[in-house]
N, C-alpha and C positions, 0 to 999 in steps of 0.2 A: 555532456558529457549523455554521449547515447543513449539507449535503451539499453540493450547489452551487458554494458558498462553499470550502471548505474541497477539493474540487475541481479549485477552480480553482484555488485555490494551492501543491501539487501539479502543476499543469502549469506554472504560474511556478518555481518551485522545480528545476522540472528542465528547463528551457532553460534554466537557470545556465550562461554556461558552462565547458566538461570538466567538469558534472554526470552528462549523462548515460555518462561515457568508468568514472566514476567509478564507478557502478551495473554499466555493461555488465547487465543478467538482463533477463530477462525474469518480474513477479509478478503472480502476482492476486489480489485482495482480497475476499476475503468479508467485505463487513462487515453487524453485523444494524444495523438502528435501534437507535435511542434511545426514550425517547421521546415519544413522537409523532409518527417521525419514520418514514422507511419505510428498508427494512434495501435495498440497492442493491451489486453488482457491477461493479469497474473491471480493469483492465489496463494495466497498470503497463511500456510494453513500453519498454526505453531503447536496445537493441540496435539498432533507426532508427534514419534519420540524422531523421526529424524528429519524437524520442523526442516522449514522451505519457503520459496515460494517457487511458484513453476510457474508458466506462462500454459494462459490457455486460447484456444482458438474461438473468433466471433461467431457465441449463437453457444457455447460449448459451456454452461455454470458453473460445471472442476468442483462442485457442492453442493448438498441437496439446500438445504438454511444456513446460508452464512451469519455467525453473528450481526458484520456490516459491510457491505458497499457503499464505494468509495467510489465517487464518477470526478475527476479533475484534467485534467490536464497535465502535459508528462510538467512541462514546465512547475506550472502551482506545485506538485506531486513533492520534487525536486525540491524547490524553495518550503516546503514546508517542515520537509526532514535534516534542509539547514540551516534552521530553527529562523527565516529568514521572517516568518509567516506562521503560528498559529492555528491548528483547526479550529477555537470557537469565532476569530481575524477571517479565515478562508470563507464559514460556513455562511460569519454575516457579506462577507464582498461580493458572494456568488459564484464567487474559484470553486470551493467543494464542493458536493452533494452524498447526504451522510442519507442512506436505508438503513435502518436499522440500530444497535447501536452503537451515540455520539458516543459515550464512558472507553466502549472500545476504542471508535474511534485514534479518538487519546492517547491508546496505548500506542500507535503506529510512531509520537515521539522519543517512543525512549530509544527506536535505530535513530534520531537523529547524532548530525554531523560535528 
């Protein structure tokens, strides 16, 4: 799945009825690219009335104080949302780094495929 396809999928899932209210957080995603694709920085803002995942440029914070910042490869993040790996397991294996609230980070699994 390309980063653009994955971004659209996340936005579609975030717009499901009640999903933004269940996540109710601002989460920054720093995703390293995999073979042949560049990395990206996304901001998932589920506190806004028009909850969405937006693309940031490197160096842009997008939000002064996100509840959680997650750093992973695009492949590992897709594995998390495909239920092939849990957030705690990814942290233990070093595949996911979390700055901020781990409880908020685990809410991303609400968007699972």
